[in-house]
N, CA, C and O atoms as a printed pandas DataFrame, in Angstrom:
     atom_number atom_name residue_name chain_id  residue_number  x_coord  y_coord  z_coord
0              1         N          MET        A               1  164.704  187.171  185.783
1              2        CA          MET        A               1  163.744  187.340  186.717
2              3         C          MET        A               1  164.526  187.462  187.842
3              4         O          MET        A               1  165.665  186.996  187.836
4              5         N          SER        A               2  163.760  188.420  189.489
5              6        CA          SER        A               2  164.450  188.838  190.152
6              7         C          SER        A               2  163.890  187.805  191.294
7              8         O          SER        A               2  162.816  188.122  191.804
8              9         N          LYS        A               3  164.497  186.637  191.728
9             10        CA          LYS        A               3  164.215  185.743  192.829
10            11         C          LYS        A               3  163.102  186.347  193.466
11            12         O          LYS        A               3  162.104  185.751  193.061
12            13         N          SER        A               4  162.769  187.287  194.308
13            14        CA          SER        A               4  161.479  187.708  195.108
14            15         C          SER        A               4  160.121  188.106  193.841
15            16         O          SER        A               4  158.924  188.124  194.127
16            17         N          PHE        A               5  160.618  188.353  192.645
17            18        CA          PHE        A               5  158.732  188.526  191.657
18            19         C          PHE        A               5  158.807  187.272  191.367
19            20         O          PHE        A               5  157.666  186.956  191.027
20            21         N          GLN        A               6  159.928  185.782  191.260
21            22        CA          GLN        A               6  158.931  184.878  191.392
22            23         C          GLN        A               6  158.866  184.123  192.483
23            24         O          GLN        A               6  158.488  182.986  192.200
24            25         N          LYS        A               7  159.050  184.260  193.458
25            26        CA          LYS        A               7  158.844  184.276  194.424
26            27         C          LYS        A               7  156.748  184.902  194.605
27            28         O          LYS        A               7  155.905  184.013  194.724
28            29         N          GLU        A               8  156.581  185.460  194.599
29            30        CA          GLU        A               8  155.301  186.658  194.269
30            31         C          GLU        A               8  154.697  186.145  193.196
31            32         O          GLU        A               8  153.478  186.102  193.363
32            33         N          PHE        A               9  155.096  185.686  192.030
33            34        CA          PHE        A               9  154.464  184.753  191.008
34            35         C          PHE        A               9  153.790  183.730  191.085
35            36         O          PHE        A               9  152.649  183.554  190.659
36            37         N          ASP        A              10  154.476  183.001  191.639
37            38        CA          ASP        A              10  154.222  181.714  191.956
38            39         C          ASP        A              10  153.474  181.807  193.147
39            40         O          ASP        A              10  152.786  180.790  193.062
40            41         N          LYS        A              11  153.079  182.493  194.460
41            42        CA          LYS        A              11  152.513  182.841  195.093
42            43         C          LYS        A              11  150.496  183.024  194.541
43            44         O          LYS        A              11  149.399  182.594  194.897
44            45         N          PHE        A              12  151.099  183.950  193.492
45            46        CA          PHE        A              12  149.566  184.282  192.719
46            47         C          PHE        A              12  149.079  183.242  191.755
47            48         O          PHE        A              12  147.925  182.928  191.461
48            49         N          LYS        A              13  150.209  182.791  191.340
49            50        CA          LYS        A              13  149.574  181.468  190.516
50            51         C          LYS        A              13  149.386  180.225  191.283
51            52         O          LYS        A              13  149.198  179.277  190.521
52            53         N          ALA        A              14  149.372  179.905  192.524
53            54        CA          ALA        A              14  149.033  179.111  193.506
54            55         C          ALA        A              14  147.611  179.570  193.739
55            56         O          ALA        A              14  146.582  178.984  193.403
56            57         N          LYS        A              15  147.752  180.865  194.453
57            58        CA          LYS        A              15  146.201  181.515  194.941
58            59         C          LYS        A              15  145.023  181.190  193.554
59            60         O          LYS        A              15  144.017  180.524  193.796
60            61         N          LEU        A              16  145.265  181.695  192.226
61            62        CA          LEU        A              16  144.680  181.437  191.532
62            63         C          LEU        A              16  144.769  180.620  190.679
63            64         O          LEU        A              16  144.889  180.874  189.481
64            65         N          LEU        A              17  144.707  179.152  191.349
65            66        CA          LEU        A              17  144.808  177.840  191.062
66            67         C          LEU        A              17  143.477  177.366  192.239
67            68         O          LEU        A              17  142.500  176.707  191.882
68            69         N          LYS        A              18  143.680  177.817  193.545
69            70        CA          LYS        A              18  143.007  177.603  194.353
70            71         C          LYS        A              18  141.556  177.946  193.914
71            72         O          LYS        A              18  140.564  177.237  193.745
72            73         N          MET        A              19  141.816  179.494  193.771
73            74        CA          MET        A              19  140.616  179.941  193.765
74            75         C          MET        A              19  139.093  179.473  192.644
75            76         O          MET        A              19  137.896  179.541  192.921
76            77         N          SER        A              20  139.970  178.878  190.997
77            78        CA          SER        A              20  139.502  178.669  190.358
78            79         C          SER        A              20  139.035  177.487  190.400
79            80         O          SER        A              20  138.045  177.146  189.754
80            81         N          VAL        A              21  139.898  176.482  191.405
81            82        CA          VAL        A              21  139.000  175.159  191.879
82            83         C          VAL        A              21  137.946  175.128  193.056
83            84         O          VAL        A              21  137.063  174.279  193.174
84            85         N          LYS        A              22  138.244  176.488  194.146
85            86        CA          LYS        A              22  137.029  176.454  194.402
86            87         C          LYS        A              22  135.633  177.082  193.630
87            88         O          LYS        A              22  134.562  177.167  194.231
88            89         N          ASN        A              23  135.762  177.390  192.599
89            90        CA          ASN        A              23  135.254  178.253  192.099
90            91         C          ASN        A              23  133.844  177.199  191.204
91            92         O          ASN        A              23  132.630  177.388  191.140
92            93         N          LYS        A              24  134.860  175.948  190.552
93            94        CA          LYS        A              24  134.407  175.029  190.326
94            95         C          LYS        A              24  134.045  174.157  191.008
95            96         O          LYS        A              24  133.386  173.288  190.438
96            97         N          VAL        A              25  134.255  174.024  192.223
97            98        CA          VAL        A              25  133.226  173.136  192.769
98            99         C          VAL        A              25  132.047  173.561  193.422
99           100         O          VAL        A              25  131.168  172.773  193.771
100          101         N          LEU        A              26  131.985  175.219  193.659
101          102        CA          LEU        A              26  130.927  176.058  194.327
102          103         C          LEU        A              26  129.521  175.681  192.730
103          104         O          LEU        A              26  128.327  175.397  192.822
104          105         N          GLU        A              27  130.135  175.807  191.852
105          106        CA          GLU        A              27  129.326  176.120  190.778
106          107         C          GLU        A              27  128.571  174.711  190.830
107          108         O          GLU        A              27  127.377  174.611  191.109
108          109         N          HIS        A              28  129.411  173.633  190.527
109          110        CA          HIS        A              28  129.073  171.699  190.523
110          111         C          HIS        A              28  127.916  171.581  191.917
111          112         O          HIS        A              28  126.888  170.948  191.675
112          113         N          GLU        A              29  128.037  172.036  193.011
113          114        CA          GLU        A              29  127.043  172.314  194.206
114          115         C          GLU        A              29  125.705  173.514  193.872
115          116         O          GLU        A              29  124.637  173.651  194.469
116          117         N          ASN        A              30  126.240  174.239  192.737
117          118        CA          ASN        A              30  125.046  175.522  192.520
118          119         C          ASN        A              30  124.187  174.206  191.166
119          120         O          ASN        A              30  122.961  174.102  191.143
120          121         N          LYS        A              31  124.483  173.930  190.847
121          122        CA          LYS        A              31  123.897  173.149  189.732
122          123         C          LYS        A              31  122.867  172.315  190.193
123          124         O          LYS        A              31  121.706  172.244  189.791
124          125         N          GLY        A              32  123.761  171.330  191.609
125          126        CA          GLY        A              32  123.017  170.110  192.185
126          127         C          GLY        A              32  121.932  170.566  192.695
127          128         O          GLY        A              32  120.854  169.973  192.688
128          129         N          LEU        A              33  122.253  172.141  193.386
129          130        CA          LEU        A              33  121.030  172.677  194.222
130          131         C          LEU        A              33  119.798  172.949  193.952
131          132         O          LEU        A              33  118.779  172.905  194.641
132          133         N          LYS        A              34  120.134  173.438  192.107
133          134        CA          LYS        A              34  119.143  173.983  191.324
134          135         C          LYS        A              34  118.206  172.958  190.431
135          136         O          LYS        A              34  117.123  173.216  189.905
136          137         N          LYS        A              35  119.076  171.501  190.413
137          138        CA          LYS        A              35  118.134  170.706  190.748
138          139         C          LYS        A              35  117.178  169.839  191.282
139          140         O          LYS        A              35  116.216  169.118  191.019
140          141         N          ALA        A              36  118.076  170.357  192.353
141          142        CA          ALA        A              36  117.215  169.609  193.633
142          143         C          ALA        A              36  116.029  170.136  193.937
143          144         O          ALA        A              36  115.150  169.526  194.546
144          145         N          ILE        A              37  115.898  171.949  193.300
145          146        CA          ILE        A              37  114.939  172.404  193.870
146          147         C          ILE        A              37  113.623  172.221  192.662
147          148         O          ILE        A              37  112.404  172.306  192.816
148          149         N          LYS        A              38  114.520  171.916  191.328
149          150        CA          LYS        A              38  113.507  171.743  190.502
150          151         C          LYS        A              38  112.577  170.961  190.395
151          152         O          LYS        A              38  111.485  170.904  189.829
152          153         N          LEU        A              39  113.631  169.942  191.490
153          154        CA          LEU        A              39  112.729  168.456  191.407
154          155         C          LEU        A              39  111.827  168.658  192.530
155          156         O          LEU        A              39  110.630  168.563  192.259
156          157         N          GLU        A              40  112.065  168.849  193.421
157          158        CA          GLU        A              40  111.309  169.796  194.837
158          159         C          GLU        A              40  109.867  170.282  194.273
159          160         O          GLU        A              40  108.867  169.619  194.548
160          161         N          GLN        A              41  109.767  171.616  193.368
161          162        CA          GLN        A              41  109.139  172.021  192.463
162          163         C          GLN        A              41  107.937  171.115  191.861
163          164         O          GLN        A              41  106.751  171.274  192.151
164          165         N          ARG        A              42  108.522  169.995  190.842
165          166        CA          ARG        A              42  107.536  169.250  190.297
166          167         C          ARG        A              42  107.164  168.248  191.374
167          168         O          ARG        A              42  106.147  167.603  191.121
168          169         N          ARG        A              43  107.737  167.998  192.457
169          170        CA          ARG        A              43  106.837  166.866  193.514
170          171         C          ARG        A              43  105.728  167.720  194.261
171          172         O          ARG        A              43  104.900  167.200  195.009
172          173         N          ARG        A              44  105.780  168.897  194.027
173          174        CA          ARG        A              44  105.020  169.470  194.850
174          175         C          ARG        A              44  103.564  170.020  194.155
175          176         O          ARG        A              44  102.569  170.452  194.737
176          177         N          LYS        A              45  103.743  169.890  193.068
177          178        CA          LYS        A              45  102.632  170.248  192.066
178          179         C          LYS        A              45  101.534  169.695  192.722
179          180         O          LYS        A              45  101.676  168.806  193.561
180          181         N          PRO        A              46  100.252  170.236  192.347
181          182        CA          PRO        A              46   99.366  169.849  192.856
182          183         C          PRO        A              46   98.570  168.313  192.018
183          184         O          PRO        A              46   98.484  168.185  190.796
184          185         N          ARG        A              47   98.243  167.648  192.693
185          186        CA          ARG        A              47   97.753  166.746  191.747
186          187         C          ARG        A              47   96.118  167.207  191.146
187          188         O          ARG        A              47   95.249  167.907  191.665
188          189         N          GLN        A              48   96.160  166.542  189.957
189          190        CA          GLN        A              48   95.146  166.814  188.972
190          191         C          GLN        A              48   94.312  165.793  188.848
191          192         O          GLN        A              48   94.497  164.584  188.715
192          193         N          ALA        A              49   93.118  166.633  188.930
193          194        CA          ALA        A              49   91.918  165.144  188.481
194          195         C          ALA        A              49   91.812  164.338  187.820
195          196         O          ALA        A              49   92.116  164.542  186.645
196          197         N          MET        A              50   91.351  163.067  188.205
197          198        CA          MET        A              50   91.726  162.039  186.344
198          199         C          MET        A              50   90.795  162.952  185.210
199          200         O          MET        A              50   89.809  163.640  185.477
200          201         N          LYS        A              51   91.250  162.795  184.241
201          202        CA          LYS        A              51   90.655  163.927  183.166
202          203         C          LYS        A              51   89.887  162.612  182.381
203          204         O          LYS        A              51   90.423  161.565  182.019
204          205         N          MET        A              52   88.785  162.922  182.271
205          206        CA          MET        A              52   87.151  161.384  181.721
206          207         C          MET        A              52   86.471  162.189  180.730
207          208         O          MET        A              52   86.130  163.362  180.886
208          209         N          PRO        A              53   86.338  161.646  179.946
209          210        CA          PRO        A              53   85.267  162.119  179.239
210          211         C          PRO        A              53   84.218  162.403  179.709
211          212         O          PRO        A              53   83.525  161.447  180.057
212          213         N          ASP        A              54   83.978  163.008  179.800
213          214        CA          ASP        A              54   82.566  163.674  180.033
214          215         C          ASP        A              54   81.112  163.669  178.694
215          216         O          ASP        A              54   80.713  164.684  178.122
216          217         N          GLU        A              55   80.588  162.306  178.486
217          218        CA          GLU        A              55   79.380  162.612  177.292
218          219         C          GLU        A              55   78.457  163.115  177.077
219          220         O          GLU        A              55   78.193  163.817  176.100
220          221         N          HIS        A              56   77.579  162.740  178.269
221          222        CA          HIS        A              56   76.504  162.640  178.379
222          223         C          HIS        A              56   76.102  163.793  179.478
223          224         O          HIS        A              56   74.971  164.250  179.314
224          225         N          GLY        A              57   76.789  164.282  180.475
225          226        CA          GLY        A              57   76.572  165.649  181.072
226          227         C          GLY        A              57   75.767  165.043  182.550
227          228         O          GLY        A              57   75.506  165.932  183.360
228          229         N          GLY        A              58   75.435  163.870  182.877
229          230        CA          GLY        A              58   75.201  163.294  183.977
230          231         C          GLY        A              58   76.080  162.574  184.541
231          232         O          GLY        A              58   77.276  162.473  184.268
232          233         N          ALA        A              59   75.293  161.918  185.577
233          234        CA          ALA        A              59   76.150  160.828  186.738
234          235         C          ALA        A              59   77.091  159.802  185.667
235          236         O          ALA        A              59   76.514  159.198  184.762
236          237         N          VAL        A              60   78.619  159.675  185.877
237          238        CA          VAL        A              60   78.800  158.883  185.260
238          239         C          VAL        A              60   79.769  157.476  185.490
239          240         O          VAL        A              60   80.944  157.729  185.759
240          241         N          ILE        A              61   79.455  156.254  185.425
241          242        CA          ILE        A              61   79.832  155.011  186.311
242          243         C          ILE        A              61   81.130  154.999  185.457
243          244         O          ILE        A              61   81.313  155.183  184.253
244          245         N          TYR        A              62   82.077  154.682  186.623
245          246        CA          TYR        A              62   83.451  154.441  185.634
246          247         C          TYR        A              62   84.077  152.524  186.228
247          248         O          TYR        A              62   84.538  152.125  187.298
248          249         N          THR        A              63   83.829  151.943  185.152
249          250        CA          THR        A              63   84.526  150.402  185.609
250          251         C          THR        A              63   86.223  149.952  186.173
251          252         O          THR        A              63   87.086  150.341  185.386
252          253         N          PRO        A              64   86.361  149.756  186.496
253          254        CA          PRO        A              64   87.396  149.580  187.421
254          255         C          PRO        A              64   88.749  149.779  186.506
255          256         O          PRO        A              64   89.788  150.423  186.653
256          257         N          SER        A              65   88.095  148.690  185.233
257          258        CA          SER        A              65   88.923  148.798  183.741
258          259         C          SER        A              65   89.560  150.171  183.316
259          260         O          SER        A              65   90.738  150.490  183.154
260          261         N          LYS        A              66   88.687  150.697  183.222
261          262        CA          LYS        A              66   88.549  152.712  182.476
262          263         C          LYS        A              66   89.099  153.293  183.363
263          264         O          LYS        A              66   89.769  154.276  183.047
264          265         N          VAL        A              67   89.013  152.880  184.853
265          266        CA          VAL        A              67   89.918  154.073  185.451
266          267         C          VAL        A              67   91.392  154.265  185.248
267          268         O          VAL        A              67   92.175  155.210  185.150
268          269         N          GLN        A              68   91.447  152.153  185.217
269          270        CA          GLN        A              68   93.091  151.554  185.167
270          271         C          GLN        A              68   93.437  152.766  183.935
271          272         O          GLN        A              68   94.146  153.719  184.257
272          273         N          ALA        A              69   92.855  152.654  182.427
273          274        CA          ALA        A              69   93.092  153.447  181.762
274          275         C          ALA        A              69   93.690  154.522  181.289
275          276         O          ALA        A              69   94.691  154.773  180.618
276          277         N          ILE        A              70   92.385  155.391  182.069
277          278        CA          ILE        A              70   92.378  156.832  181.715
278          279         C          ILE        A              70   93.632  156.835  183.128
279          280         O          ILE        A              70   94.384  157.802  183.011
280          281         N          HIS        A              71   93.907  156.077  184.197
281          282        CA          HIS        A              71   95.564  156.343  184.951
282          283         C          HIS        A              71   96.760  156.354  184.384
283          284         O          HIS        A              71   97.712  157.133  184.436
284          285         N          ASP        A              72   96.464  154.942  183.605
285          286        CA          ASP        A              72   97.822  154.222  182.523
286          287         C          ASP        A              72   98.138  155.665  181.514
287          288         O          ASP        A              72   99.288  156.101  181.452
288          289         N          ALA        A              73   96.774  156.464  180.600
289          290        CA          ALA        A              73   97.292  157.085  179.959
290          291         C          ALA        A              73   97.549  158.551  180.431
291          292         O          ALA        A              73   97.962  159.325  179.567
292          293         N          ASN        A              74   97.343  159.063  181.786
293          294        CA          ASN        A              74   98.093  159.965  182.263
294          295         C          ASN        A              74   98.964  160.224  182.646
295          296         O          ASN        A              74   99.274  161.400  182.838
296          297         N          ALA        A              75   99.986  158.866  183.007
297          298        CA          ALA        A              75  101.051  158.313  183.293
298          299         C          ALA        A              75  101.567  158.868  182.278
299          300         O          ALA        A              75  102.031  159.998  182.125
300          301         N          GLN        A              76  101.418  157.689  181.346
301          302        CA          GLN        A              76  102.382  157.891  179.768
302          303         C          GLN        A              76  102.677  159.190  179.894
303          304         O          GLN        A              76  103.799  159.632  180.141
304          305         N          LYS        A              77  101.317  160.059  179.666
305          306        CA          LYS        A              77  101.816  161.797  179.718
306          307         C          LYS        A              77  102.338  162.301  180.046
307          308         O          LYS        A              77  103.052  163.135  179.489
308          309         N          GLU        A              78  102.211  161.968  181.436
309          310        CA          GLU        A              78  103.401  162.653  182.173
310          311         C          GLU        A              78  105.169  161.976  181.820
311          312         O          GLU        A              78  106.308  162.443  181.828
312          313         N          GLN        A              79  104.744  161.095  181.633
313          314        CA          GLN        A              79  106.271  160.386  181.175
314          315         C          GLN        A              79  106.664  161.078  180.223
315          316         O          GLN        A              79  107.536  161.877  180.565
316          317         N          ASP        A              80  106.369  161.116  179.085
317          318        CA          ASP        A              80  106.177  162.280  177.843
318          319         C          ASP        A              80  106.700  162.969  178.180
319          320         O          ASP        A              80  107.914  162.865  178.359
320          321         N          GLU        A              81  105.944  164.106  178.449
321          322        CA          GLU        A              81  106.346  165.712  179.518
322          323         C          GLU        A              81  107.701  165.748  180.045
323          324         O          GLU        A              81  108.448  166.694  179.794
324          325         N          ALA        A              82  108.141  164.518  180.940
325          326        CA          ALA        A              82  109.480  164.740  181.386
326          327         C          ALA        A              82  110.165  163.870  180.755
327          328         O          ALA        A              82  111.291  163.686  181.218
328          329         N          GLN        A              83  109.825  163.156  179.688
329          330        CA          GLN        A              83  111.307  163.172  178.635
330          331         C          GLN        A              83  111.358  164.143  177.556
331          332         O          GLN        A              83  112.500  164.350  177.146
332          333         N          LYS        A              84  110.591  164.680  177.085
333          334        CA          LYS        A              84  110.961  166.380  176.939
334          335         C          LYS        A              84  111.408  167.015  177.217
335          336         O          LYS        A              84  111.973  167.795  176.450
336          337         N          LEU        A              85  111.453  167.102  178.451
337          338        CA          LEU        A              85  111.645  167.824  179.489
338          339         C          LEU        A              85  113.838  167.753  179.635
339          340         O          LEU        A              85  114.833  168.476  179.646
340          341         N          HIS        A              86  113.408  166.369  179.707
341          342        CA          HIS        A              86  115.130  165.663  179.769
342          343         C          HIS        A              86  115.736  166.377  178.406
343          344         O          HIS        A              86  116.597  167.226  178.174
344          345         N          GLN        A              87  115.133  165.849  177.896
345          346        CA          GLN        A              87  115.882  166.247  176.281
346          347         C          GLN        A              87  116.204  167.272  176.144
347          348         O          GLN        A              87  117.339  167.386  175.680
348          349         N          ARG        A              88  115.446  168.551  176.446
349          350        CA          ARG        A              88  116.060  169.429  175.748
350          351         C          ARG        A              88  116.915  170.294  176.627
351          352         O          ARG        A              88  117.601  171.280  176.357
352          353         N          GLN        A              89  116.702  169.698  177.685
353          354        CA          GLN        A              89  118.062  169.948  179.232
354          355         C          GLN        A              89  119.569  169.655  178.582
355          356         O          GLN        A              89  120.651  170.241  178.624
356          357         N          GLU        A              90  118.997  168.267  177.871
357          358        CA          GLU        A              90  120.607  167.704  177.629
358          359         C          GLU        A              90  120.638  168.591  176.434
359          360         O          GLU        A              90  121.829  168.627  176.123
360          361         N          ARG        A              91  119.727  169.579  175.312
361          362        CA          ARG        A              91  120.616  169.528  174.233
362          363         C          ARG        A              91  120.833  171.318  174.874
363          364         O          ARG        A              91  121.382  172.153  174.155
364          365         N          GLN        A              92  120.288  171.690  176.347
365          366        CA          GLN        A              92  121.162  172.748  176.544
366          367         C          GLN        A              92  122.872  172.212  176.900
367          368         O          GLN        A              92  123.772  172.954  176.506
368          369         N          LEU        A              93  123.122  171.328  177.410
369          370        CA          LEU        A              93  124.479  171.399  177.886
370          371         C          LEU        A              93  124.931  170.867  176.719
371          372         O          LEU        A              93  126.136  170.683  176.550
C-alpha cells in the first residue's frame, strides 16, 4: 500500500472511532433522558382517591386505623405494580 493511502485510511479509522464513541455517549444520554421523562410522568400522575368499600351506600365513618390500613394496601399495590414494571424492563434489556 502507498503511504498516502495508508495515511488516508488511518484518518478514516480515527474519524470512525471518534464517531462511534460519540454515538455511544449520545445513546447513553438519550436512555437517561427517556428514563427521566418516564419518572416525571409517573410523578405527575394524578392522585387517586382512597379506595374504600362502600357497603351500605350511606355516610361512612372510618377509624384512623382503618384509614391507615387502606393507605397501606394502596401503597403495597402501587409498589407491586412498580416492581412488575421494573421486572419487565429488566427482561427487555
